[in-house]
All heavy atoms as an XYZ file, in Angstrom:
860
protein
N      56.449    165.114    139.555
C      56.043    163.690    139.688
C      55.915    163.366    141.081
O      56.970    163.564    141.843
C      56.923    162.716    138.744
C      56.489    161.453    138.770
S      57.397    160.357    137.798
C      56.837    160.603    136.175
N      54.810    162.764    141.669
C      54.779    162.445    143.073
C      55.717    161.261    143.374
O      56.139    160.443    142.522
C      53.314    161.873    143.034
C      52.672    161.906    141.799
C      53.626    162.583    140.874
N      56.112    161.333    144.623
C      57.102    160.321    145.065
C      56.639    158.847    145.018
O      57.380    158.016    144.905
C      57.500    160.609    146.523
N      55.399    158.743    145.234
C      54.828    157.355    145.150
C      54.877    156.680    143.780
O      54.972    155.528    143.528
C      53.311    157.350    145.537
N      55.003    157.561    142.746
C      55.028    157.124    141.376
C      56.382    156.561    141.100
O      56.661    155.727    140.132
C      54.632    158.027    140.402
N      57.401    157.019    141.854
C      58.793    156.560    141.643
C      59.253    155.332    142.242
O      60.201    154.703    141.965
C      59.795    157.625    142.151
C      59.525    158.931    141.323
C      60.531    160.081    142.029
C      59.851    158.890    139.917
N      58.397    154.864    143.403
C      58.764    153.724    144.144
C      58.472    152.410    143.158
O      57.457    152.340    142.507
C      57.842    153.540    145.310
C      58.112    154.395    146.468
C      57.372    154.155    147.706
C      57.718    155.282    148.733
N      56.858    154.957    149.822
N      59.347    151.596    143.093
C      59.102    150.211    142.379
C      58.015    149.475    143.071
O      57.787    149.412    144.261
C      60.432    149.435    142.485
C      61.068    150.094    143.637
C      60.700    151.481    143.860
N      57.145    148.836    142.195
C      56.155    147.999    142.624
C      56.804    146.570    143.342
O      57.739    146.157    142.840
C      55.135    147.510    141.622
C      54.420    148.650    141.040
C      53.454    148.087    140.034
C      52.631    149.406    139.410
N      51.718    148.759    138.507
N      56.220    146.218    144.572
C      56.809    145.036    145.066
C      56.473    143.883    144.233
O      55.435    143.711    143.680
C      55.986    144.830    146.322
C      54.817    145.717    146.231
C      55.132    146.814    145.191
N      57.497    142.986    144.007
C      57.252    141.853    143.071
C      56.987    140.600    144.083
O      57.473    140.532    145.191
C      58.584    141.456    142.351
O      59.707    141.383    143.266
C      58.909    142.651    141.491
N      56.153    139.696    143.505
C      55.853    138.466    144.233
C      57.020    137.453    144.046
O      57.298    137.302    142.832
C      54.478    138.010    143.842
C      53.352    138.886    144.388
C      52.033    138.349    143.878
N      51.857    136.819    143.834
C      50.807    136.245    143.490
N      49.854    136.950    142.981
N      50.798    135.092    143.445
N      57.391    136.826    144.996
C      58.427    135.777    144.819
C      57.591    134.504    144.286
O      56.704    134.071    144.709
C      59.051    135.512    146.112
C      60.249    134.655    146.062
C      60.854    134.431    147.449
C      62.078    133.573    147.414
N      62.688    133.463    148.752
N      58.177    133.830    143.199
C      57.634    132.594    142.748
C      57.734    131.543    143.718
O      58.667    131.489    144.432
C      58.274    132.318    141.452
C      59.617    133.112    141.631
C      59.365    134.284    142.470
N      56.748    130.548    143.668
C      56.825    129.401    144.499
C      58.039    128.516    144.063
O      58.509    128.569    142.994
C      55.558    128.500    144.280
C      54.225    129.200    144.697
C      53.124    128.367    144.222
C      54.313    129.407    146.283
N      58.579    127.929    145.098
C      59.908    127.090    144.857
C      59.540    125.972    144.004
O      58.398    125.354    144.049
C      60.379    126.732    146.183
C      59.164    126.721    147.069
C      58.282    127.928    146.391
N      60.478    125.542    143.144
C      60.230    124.370    142.351
C      61.314    123.342    142.862
O      62.018    123.466    143.883
C      60.674    124.594    140.893
O      62.036    125.094    140.842
C      59.735    125.677    140.237
N      61.313    122.099    142.217
C      62.146    120.971    142.733
C      63.552    121.388    142.730
O      64.326    121.222    143.616
C      61.824    119.805    141.936
C      62.583    118.556    142.363
C      61.997    117.881    143.556
O      60.697    118.003    143.684
N      62.803    117.185    144.376
N      63.969    122.208    141.741
C      65.408    122.613    141.692
C      65.757    123.598    142.471
O      66.996    123.870    142.733
C      65.617    122.962    140.289
O      65.040    124.024    139.656
N      64.922    124.574    143.092
C      65.251    125.843    143.859
C      64.838    125.732    145.205
O      65.213    126.431    146.082
C      64.544    126.964    143.206
O      63.146    126.784    143.316
C      64.943    127.249    141.817
N      64.114    124.575    145.602
C      63.653    124.401    147.015
C      64.723    123.969    147.947
O      65.515    123.165    147.451
C      62.373    123.601    147.098
N      64.796    124.392    149.240
C      65.822    123.913    150.154
C      65.411    122.392    150.361
O      66.300    121.556    150.684
C      65.752    124.683    151.436
C      66.781    125.788    151.410
C      66.244    126.938    150.425
O      65.002    127.168    150.408
N      67.198    127.778    149.922
N      64.133    122.177    150.543
C      63.685    120.731    150.786
C      62.948    120.235    149.603
O      62.349    120.985    148.842
C      62.644    120.734    152.132
C      63.444    121.391    153.296
N      64.296    120.722    153.877
C      63.106    122.531    153.992
C      64.709    121.416    155.046
N      64.101    122.566    155.017
N      62.890    118.841    149.465
C      62.138    118.454    148.229
C      60.701    118.875    148.062
O      60.035    118.786    149.170
C      62.269    116.940    148.343
C      63.335    116.643    149.431
C      63.433    117.825    150.129
N      60.242    119.207    147.148
C      58.854    119.573    146.804
C      58.049    118.218    146.765
O      58.374    117.414    145.961
C      58.566    120.415    145.670
C      57.122    120.728    145.425
C      59.383    121.707    145.670
N      56.951    118.065    147.550
C      56.127    116.835    147.618
C      55.369    116.836    146.321
O      54.937    117.818    145.799
C      55.284    116.887    148.801
C      55.993    116.706    150.160
C      55.013    116.747    151.280
C      56.699    115.477    150.227
N      55.207    115.544    145.833
C      54.283    115.333    144.657
C      53.065    115.677    145.022
O      52.398    115.131    145.948
C      54.533    113.892    144.183
C      53.796    113.455    142.939
C      54.237    114.131    141.755
C      53.746    111.956    142.836
N      52.281    116.461    144.210
C      51.038    116.838    144.374
C      50.083    115.856    143.526
O      50.178    115.740    142.462
C      50.644    118.280    143.943
C      51.496    119.318    144.682
C      50.957    120.783    144.251
O      50.013    120.875    143.555
O      51.762    121.674    144.495
N      49.298    115.082    144.434
C      48.311    114.170    143.612
C      47.146    114.882    143.170
O      46.630    115.767    143.805
C      48.150    112.932    144.702
C      49.249    112.104    145.152
C      48.720    111.122    146.007
C      49.894    111.440    143.934
N      46.619    114.434    141.973
C      45.379    115.032    141.639
C      44.331    114.858    142.613
O      44.203    113.856    143.214
C      45.049    114.358    140.365
C      45.896    113.212    140.252
C      46.958    113.344    141.181
N      43.478    116.070    142.776
C      42.363    115.875    143.814
C      41.291    115.161    143.439
O      40.508    114.694    144.184
C      42.085    117.225    144.251
C      41.426    118.206    143.224
C      40.099    118.257    143.039
C      42.277    118.945    142.364
C      39.536    118.920    142.090
C      41.714    119.676    141.313
C      40.417    119.653    141.233
O      39.851    120.397    140.233
N      41.046    114.999    142.138
C      39.986    114.267    141.644
C      40.281    113.494    140.400
O      40.785    114.078    139.318
C      38.706    115.169    141.408
N      40.116    112.158    140.234
C      40.488    111.499    139.028
C      39.657    111.926    137.830
O      38.450    112.287    138.094
C      40.280    109.956    139.420
C      39.327    109.960    140.531
C      39.667    111.309    141.343
N      40.135    111.920    136.738
C      39.416    112.164    135.441
C      38.194    110.924    135.390
O      38.548    109.759    135.625
C      40.298    112.104    134.304
C      41.262    113.307    134.251
C      42.221    113.110    133.038
C      40.553    114.696    134.222
N      37.198    111.394    134.651
C      36.138    110.337    134.484
C      36.586    109.450    133.401
O      36.964    109.897    132.269
C      34.862    111.219    134.066
C      33.669    110.220    133.787
C      32.515    110.938    133.397
O      32.275    112.186    133.887
O      31.645    110.414    132.763
N      36.531    108.174    133.610
C      36.946    107.139    132.563
C      35.910    106.943    131.611
O      34.621    106.887    131.931
C      37.261    105.838    133.281
C      38.530    105.907    134.150
C      38.796    104.478    134.573
C      40.028    104.648    135.462
N      40.528    103.177    135.821
N      36.308    106.964    130.251
C      35.352    106.582    129.117
C      35.568    105.125    128.694
O      36.687    104.737    128.801
C      35.521    107.530    128.097
C      35.289    108.968    128.521
C      35.375    110.014    127.446
N      36.899    109.964    126.906
C      37.276    110.567    125.890
N      36.497    111.408    125.280
N      38.455    110.536    125.427
N      34.527    104.442    128.167
C      34.779    103.238    127.628
C      35.684    103.307    126.388
O      35.594    104.149    125.670
C      33.379    102.770    127.366
C      32.630    103.937    127.317
C      33.180    104.938    128.176
N      36.500    102.219    126.216
C      37.232    102.051    124.914
C      36.467    101.688    123.738
O      35.385    100.956    124.029
C      38.466    101.127    125.241
C      39.420    101.589    126.307
C      40.476    100.368    126.411
C      40.194    102.766    125.843
N      36.826    102.002    122.635
C      36.029    101.692    121.547
C      35.939    100.159    121.299
O      36.966     99.458    121.435
C      36.753    102.320    120.239
C      38.119    102.590    120.687
C      37.995    102.851    122.162
N      34.763     99.633    120.932
C      34.573     98.130    120.851
C      35.102     97.715    119.480
O      35.285     98.506    118.527
C      33.166     97.975    120.877
C      32.602     99.191    120.452
C      33.513    100.339    120.793
N      35.382     96.492    119.348
C      35.684     95.889    118.043
C      37.169     95.785    117.648
O      37.541     95.358    116.532
N      38.112     96.308    118.582
C      39.508     96.102    118.284
C      40.016     94.825    118.715
O      39.505     94.161    119.652
C      40.294     97.253    118.955
C      39.712     98.647    118.744
C      40.520     99.426    117.779
N      39.790    100.652    117.469
C      40.405    101.823    117.275
N      41.704    101.821    117.481
N      39.844    102.754    116.893
N      41.259     94.336    118.225
C      41.942     93.235    118.720
C      42.280     93.405    120.190
O      42.673     94.416    120.504
C      43.007     92.991    117.836
C      42.820     93.941    116.594
C      41.925     94.983    117.118
N      42.451     92.201    120.910
C      42.859     92.272    122.356
C      44.206     92.916    122.531
O      44.313     93.769    123.501
C      42.773     90.878    122.921
C      43.015     90.891    124.416
C      42.809     89.380    124.914
N      42.648     89.343    126.342
C      43.554     89.541    127.257
N      44.838     89.741    126.842
N      43.323     89.621    128.592
N      45.114     92.768    121.541
C      46.458     93.336    121.713
C      46.478     94.785    121.726
O      47.147     95.403    122.401
C      47.329     92.779    120.537
C      47.461     91.301    120.564
C      46.437     90.493    120.082
O      45.702     90.952    119.161
O      46.359     89.423    120.521
N      45.421     95.446    120.955
C      45.264     96.803    120.835
C      44.994     97.394    122.276
O      45.717     98.389    122.749
C      44.133     97.300    119.900
C      44.219     98.795    119.779
C      44.809     99.475    118.822
C      43.341     99.628    120.535
N      44.485    100.849    119.017
C      43.505    100.975    120.001
C      42.460     99.440    121.537
C      42.865    102.101    120.478
C      41.699    100.579    121.979
C      42.002    101.834    121.593
N      44.050     96.756    122.919
C      43.614     97.120    124.251
C      44.850     97.064    125.302
O      45.062     97.984    126.144
C      42.397     96.457    124.819
C      41.170     96.599    123.930
C      40.886     95.709    123.117
C      40.489     97.807    124.029
C      39.634     95.791    122.312
C      39.390     98.037    123.202
C      38.897     97.090    122.318
O      37.857     97.192    121.539
N      45.598     95.976    125.289
C      46.682     95.900    126.158
C      47.694     96.847    125.872
O      48.210     97.483    126.751
C      47.377     94.366    125.816
C      46.269     93.312    126.335
C      48.554     94.235    126.680
C      46.692     91.956    125.919
N      48.052     97.134    124.621
C      49.181     98.184    124.232
C      48.590     99.559    124.665
O      49.313    100.357    125.262
C      49.255     98.136    122.694
O      49.772     96.760    122.392
C      50.399     99.101    122.453
N      47.311     99.806    124.501
C      46.772    101.183    124.772
C      46.834    101.390    126.247
O      47.212    102.484    126.750
C      45.330    101.246    124.291
C      44.573    102.408    124.728
N      44.792    103.616    124.047
C      43.673    102.709    125.586
C      44.088    104.505    124.589
N      43.411    104.021    125.568
N      46.336    100.358    126.972
C      46.447    100.575    128.579
C      47.936    100.682    129.059
O      48.278    101.461    129.982
C      45.626     99.417    129.125
C      44.256     99.584    129.047
O      43.652    100.736    128.930
N      43.510     98.448    128.982
N      48.809    100.014    128.410
C      50.231     99.951    128.795
C      50.797    101.315    128.575
O      51.519    101.914    129.307
C      51.028     98.951    128.060
C      52.454     99.005    128.408
C      53.214     97.651    127.875
N      52.795     96.567    128.671
C      52.748     95.239    128.345
N      53.242     95.054    127.092
N      52.576     94.273    129.120
N      50.413    102.097    127.335
C      50.919    103.273    126.999
C      50.406    104.309    128.087
O      50.998    105.213    128.410
C      50.428    103.730    125.602
C      51.301    103.028    124.515
C      50.675    103.384    123.218
N      51.495    102.809    122.258
C      50.979    102.526    121.006
N      49.659    102.727    120.832
N      51.566    101.753    120.072
N      49.017    104.194    128.329
C      48.414    105.153    129.471
C      49.188    105.092    130.685
O      49.572    106.085    131.345
C      46.933    104.965    129.613
C      46.055    105.288    128.346
C      44.699    104.804    128.829
C      46.249    106.688    128.064
N      49.493    103.743    131.052
C      50.122    103.592    132.473
C      51.581    104.138    132.372
O      52.008    104.864    133.259
C      50.273    102.067    132.727
C      50.817    101.717    134.074
C      50.724    100.263    134.242
C      50.819     99.857    135.663
N      50.735     98.425    135.806
N      52.292    103.907    131.219
C      53.670    104.467    131.122
C      53.556    105.966    131.093
O      54.556    106.594    131.701
C      54.262    104.037    129.780
N      52.588    106.552    130.482
C      52.553    108.165    130.538
C      52.406    108.545    131.916
O      52.954    109.555    132.423
C      51.476    108.573    129.551
C      51.871    108.633    128.148
S      50.698    109.471    127.077
C      49.335    108.458    127.179
N      51.432    107.907    132.678
C      51.180    108.480    133.903
C      52.384    108.313    134.903
O      52.780    109.171    135.791
C      49.997    107.489    134.699
C      48.711    107.811    134.237
C      47.718    107.109    134.988
N      46.429    107.011    134.333
C      45.990    105.945    133.667
N      46.683    104.711    133.644
N      44.862    105.910    132.950
N      53.145    107.165    134.781
C      54.411    107.048    135.533
C      55.487    107.965    135.093
O      56.165    108.367    136.045
C      54.918    105.551    135.363
C      54.029    104.531    136.075
C      54.324    103.033    135.617
C      54.116    104.709    137.555
N      55.462    108.226    133.815
C      56.513    109.114    133.341
C      56.246    110.583    133.969
O      57.236    111.207    134.394
C      56.672    109.261    131.727
N      55.018    110.965    133.893
C      54.658    112.316    134.461
C      55.025    112.379    135.961
O      55.499    113.347    136.458
C      53.134    112.554    134.155
C      52.981    112.808    132.705
C      52.685    113.798    134.964
C      51.588    112.796    132.272
N      54.771    111.307    136.667
C      54.831    111.238    138.133
C      56.360    111.242    138.401
O      56.801    111.941    139.374
C      54.158    110.035    138.811
N      57.196    110.558    137.484
C      58.658    110.665    137.803
C      59.149    111.916    137.514
O      59.992    112.490    138.358
C      59.377    109.597    136.895
C      59.183    108.081    137.385
C      59.629    107.229    136.197
C      60.038    107.958    138.469
N      58.676    112.635    136.502
C      59.100    114.032    136.180
C      58.807    115.008    137.308
O      59.538    115.799    137.605
C      58.611    114.511    134.974
C      59.196    113.774    133.695
C      58.326    114.134    132.379
C      60.716    114.084    133.413
N      57.634    114.797    137.782
C      57.058    115.672    138.954
C      57.917    115.497    140.209
O      58.078    116.315    140.970
C      55.553    115.394    139.297
C      54.716    116.012    138.118
O      55.219    116.856    137.356
O      53.603    115.637    138.092
N      58.443    114.155    140.407
C      59.216    113.986    141.552
C      60.690    114.308    141.484
O      61.440    114.001    142.376
C      59.039    112.450    142.117
O      59.503    111.572    141.028
N      61.141    114.675    140.166
C      62.498    115.109    140.064
C      63.329    114.135    139.347
O      64.535    114.388    139.377
N      62.793    113.137    138.797
C      63.633    112.163    137.992
C      63.406    112.573    136.541
O      62.475    112.410    136.007
C      63.149    110.685    138.220
C      63.979    109.688    137.341
C      63.274    110.229    139.600
N      64.584    113.174    136.006
C      64.452    113.771    134.565
C      65.146    112.904    133.569
O      64.792    113.131    132.458
C      65.077    115.194    134.719
C      64.400    116.130    135.754
C      64.951    116.640    136.738
C      63.014    116.471    135.442
C      64.291    117.399    137.661
C      62.318    117.258    136.281
C      63.108    117.868    137.439
O      62.309    118.543    138.310
N      66.052    112.209    133.965
C      66.902    111.392    133.024
C      66.426    109.906    132.945
O      66.238    109.360    133.927
C      68.352    111.492    133.209
C      68.831    112.859    133.269
S      68.645    113.757    131.704
C      69.833    112.892    130.766
N      66.380    109.242    131.667
C      65.946    107.817    131.722
C      66.860    106.892    132.631
O      66.444    105.969    133.074
C      66.008    107.529    130.222
C      65.994    108.760    129.523
C      66.539    109.907    130.504
N      68.157    107.282    132.495
C      69.089    106.518    133.325
C      68.899    106.598    134.938
O      69.399    105.809    135.594
C      70.534    106.696    132.963
C      70.941    108.074    133.216
O      70.245    108.949    133.631
N      72.223    108.495    133.023
N      68.142    107.559    135.344
C      67.815    107.722    136.707
C      66.553    106.894    137.098
O      66.378    106.596    138.249
C      67.527    109.110    137.030
C      68.662    110.087    136.964
C      68.244    111.576    137.174
O      67.120    111.871    136.810
N      68.981    112.319    137.915
N      65.875    106.402    136.046
C      64.614    105.764    136.213
C      64.924    104.316    136.154
O      64.478    103.568    135.197
C      63.500    106.104    135.232
N      65.375    103.594    137.242
C      65.597    102.246    137.257
C      64.177    101.599    137.530
O      63.295    102.175    137.964
C      66.495    101.873    138.283
C      68.000    102.314    137.998
C      69.086    101.900    138.980
N      68.609    101.573    140.397
C      68.566    102.508    141.311
N      69.043    103.812    141.102
N      68.139    102.227    142.533
N      64.205    100.372    137.315
C      62.875     99.620    137.531
C      62.313     99.730    138.883
O      61.108     99.860    139.182
C      62.977     98.099    137.292
C      63.166     97.716    135.784
O      63.018     98.752    134.933
N      63.424     96.580    135.366
N      63.289     99.688    139.879
C      62.854     99.969    141.374
C      62.063    101.275    141.492
O      61.169    101.358    142.231
C      64.014     99.682    142.265
C      64.731     98.350    142.200
C      65.669     98.240    141.083
O      66.222     99.242    140.735
O      65.720     96.990    140.487
N      62.816    102.336    140.889
C      62.313    103.672    141.086
C      60.873    103.785    140.451
O      59.988    104.371    141.104
C      63.256    104.648    140.395
O      64.555    104.399    140.846
C      62.813    106.112    140.646
N      60.729    103.163    139.372
C      59.444    103.197    138.543
C      58.383    102.460    139.376
O      57.262    102.932    139.482
C      59.579    102.716    137.158
C      60.546    103.570    136.331
C      58.279    102.573    136.494
C      60.865    102.959    134.962
N      58.767    101.328    139.876
C      57.877    100.643    140.740
C      57.552    101.240    142.021
O      56.329    101.219    142.413
C      58.378     99.179    140.849
C      58.384     98.339    139.529
C      58.681     96.832    139.692
N      58.555     96.228    138.445
C      59.556     95.634    137.859
N      60.687     95.611    138.520
N      59.376     95.052    136.712
N      58.384    101.813    142.579
C      58.143    102.491    143.810
C      57.051    103.846    143.438
O      56.275    104.088    144.286
C      59.252    103.069    144.629
O      60.040    103.858    143.870
N      57.461    104.422    142.420
C      56.629    105.597    142.008
C      55.136    105.130    141.710
O      54.163    105.724    141.999
C      57.094    106.276    140.751
O      58.434    106.745    141.156
C      56.229    107.502    140.391
N      55.091    104.008    141.132
C      53.751    103.370    140.850
C      53.001    103.096    142.110
O      51.699    103.279    142.126
C      53.869    101.962    139.965
N      53.666    102.513    143.028
C      53.039    102.273    144.425
C      52.541    103.541    144.940
O      51.529    103.633    145.630
C      54.018    101.512    145.222
C      53.351    101.093    146.528
C      54.396    100.416    147.504
O      55.345     99.874    146.932
O      54.222    100.510    148.709
N      53.378    104.649    144.777
C      53.040    105.950    145.475
C      51.758    106.527    144.869
O      50.998    107.019    145.432
C      54.196    106.808    145.389
C      53.931    108.216    145.923
S      55.342    109.323    145.827
C      55.443    109.616    144.104
N      51.560    106.388    143.531
C      50.527    106.970    142.913
C      49.396    106.065    142.834
O      48.256    106.492    142.150
C      50.832    107.519    141.545
C      51.123    106.459    140.546
C      51.930    108.615    141.564
C      51.423    106.940    139.106
N      49.449    104.814    143.363
C      48.423    103.952    143.352
C      47.990    103.260    142.111
O      46.899    102.929    141.691
N      49.168    102.623    141.328
C      49.115    101.977    140.229
C      49.688    100.706    140.455
O      50.607    100.412    141.185
C      49.767    102.754    138.989
C      49.773    101.962    137.808
C      49.114    104.077    138.937
N      49.158     99.554    139.882
C      49.752     98.212    139.999
C      51.214     98.258    139.506
O      51.470     99.066    138.514
C      48.982     97.321    139.134
C      47.709     96.817    139.615
N      47.515     96.000    140.690
C      46.437     97.229    139.314
C      46.239     95.853    141.126
N      45.524     96.736    140.272
N      51.963     97.477    140.084
C      53.383     97.445    139.780
C      53.680     97.144    138.147
O      53.061     96.217    137.582
C      54.162     96.427    140.578
C      53.144     96.147    141.675
C      51.786     96.538    141.144
N      54.431     98.012    137.480
C      54.469     97.828    136.026
C      55.504     96.670    135.705
O      56.365     96.221    136.457
C      55.182     99.083    135.564
C      55.777     99.640    136.752
C      55.001     99.258    137.956
N      55.184     96.055    134.451
C      56.068     95.033    134.034
C      57.442     95.545    133.471
O      57.559     96.749    133.426
C      55.319     94.242    132.866
O      55.179     95.182    131.731
N      58.136     94.757    133.182
C      59.545     94.966    132.536
C      59.307     95.834    131.278
O      60.012     96.789    130.988
C      60.335     93.784    132.227
C      61.766     93.991    131.625
C      62.764     94.438    132.777
O      62.505     93.951    133.860
O      63.664     95.122    132.445
N      58.282     95.402    130.470
C      58.075     96.145    129.087
C      57.574     97.574    129.434
O      57.923     98.574    128.690
C      57.045     95.435    128.443
O      57.427     93.921    128.248
C      56.713     96.031    127.124
N      56.653     97.735    130.465
C      56.216     99.083    130.742
C      57.278     99.986    131.304
O      57.345    101.045    131.066
C      54.980     98.859    131.692
O      54.007     98.037    131.407
C      54.332    100.279    132.060
N      58.146     99.401    132.214
C      59.283    100.224    132.616
C      60.042    100.686    131.459
O      60.565    101.711    131.509
C      60.163     99.371    133.694
S      59.294     99.037    135.083
N      60.350     99.869    130.549
C      61.159    100.127    129.280
C      60.449    101.338    128.596
O      61.120    102.228    128.096
C      61.368     98.819    128.397
C      62.209     99.209    127.271
N      61.939     99.837    126.179
C      63.469     98.775    126.986
C      62.833     99.886    125.251
N      63.836     99.176    125.788
N      59.082    101.226    128.451
C      58.425    102.235    127.791
C      58.404    103.557    128.573
O      58.521    104.619    127.851
C      56.922    101.733    127.639
C      56.108    102.501    126.686
S      54.454    101.869    126.527
C      54.717    100.417    125.589
N      58.428    103.527    129.819
C      58.461    104.808    130.714
C      59.773    105.404    130.313
O      59.908    106.750    130.134
C      58.453    104.388    132.113
C      58.838    105.704    132.999
C      57.019    104.014    132.551
N      60.911    104.567    130.388
C      62.279    105.367    130.025
C      62.283    105.825    128.386
O      62.915    106.850    128.311
C      63.348    104.284    130.191
C      63.624    104.018    131.517
C      64.823    103.117    131.836
N      64.626    101.758    131.498
C      64.074    100.819    132.298
N      63.771    101.222    133.490
N      63.826     99.605    131.870
N      61.526    105.070    127.649
C      61.554    105.581    126.259
C      60.738    106.941    126.197
O      61.175    107.852    125.418
C      60.849    104.482    125.321
N      59.716    107.053    126.839
C      58.927    108.309    126.907
C      59.862    109.383    127.497
O      59.794    110.567    126.984
C      57.706    108.215    127.853
C      56.464    107.421    127.058
C      55.490    107.195    128.072
C      55.989    108.294    125.822
N      60.559    109.204    128.475
C      61.365    110.164    129.060
C      62.497    110.597    128.110
O      62.876    111.689    128.093
C      61.989    109.775    130.445
C      60.842    109.562    131.488
S      61.558    108.812    133.078
C      62.472    110.271    133.673
N      62.954    109.645    127.403
C      64.108    109.924    126.436
C      63.625    110.753    125.313
O      64.258    111.729    124.877
C      64.624    108.538    126.018
C      65.872    108.682    125.187
C      66.351    107.300    124.749
N      66.731    106.426    125.944
C      66.235    105.333    126.361
N      65.247    104.940    125.565
N      66.594    104.793    127.494
N      62.396    110.474    124.780
C      61.999    111.177    123.649
C      61.089    112.375    123.840
O      60.493    112.898    122.904
C      61.292    110.215    122.603
C      62.334    109.099    122.197
C      62.043    107.811    122.470
C      63.450    109.434    121.338
C      63.010    106.789    122.065
C      64.285    108.529    121.088
C      63.950    107.168    121.386
O      64.960    106.257    120.914
N      61.071    112.820    125.081
C      60.059    113.998    125.354
C      60.782    115.190    125.267
O      60.280    116.298    125.320
C      59.590    113.848    126.888
O      60.665    113.942    127.786
N      61.993    115.244    124.810
C      62.906    116.634    124.608
C      62.738    117.061    123.313
O      62.593    116.530    122.357
C      64.279    116.212    125.038
C      64.448    115.903    126.552
C      65.796    115.624    126.880
N      65.835    115.290    128.246
C      66.466    116.009    129.135
N      67.254    116.816    128.757
N      66.428    115.624    130.379
């Protein structure tokens, strides 16, 4: 058997994650926003408010998870609002902050 066949192949080192990096990994913002589609007509106004609040809470929960906030008790209102400012979303209400924590709690 040739000697070259006995050498182990070099392995590629994986990119660092938030938990393994020496310095915090910066949040990668999406390079292009998704194309918005119109919401279905004919629903009550409360449905649209709830729908948009859920979308905002999901965006914020994902951004918090990407930035290293994994537990709902780490996500105080100030943290959620500063994350909203960082990703370019209007500051969330108390209800939306509560919804973000609920999403983080039940995502396991």
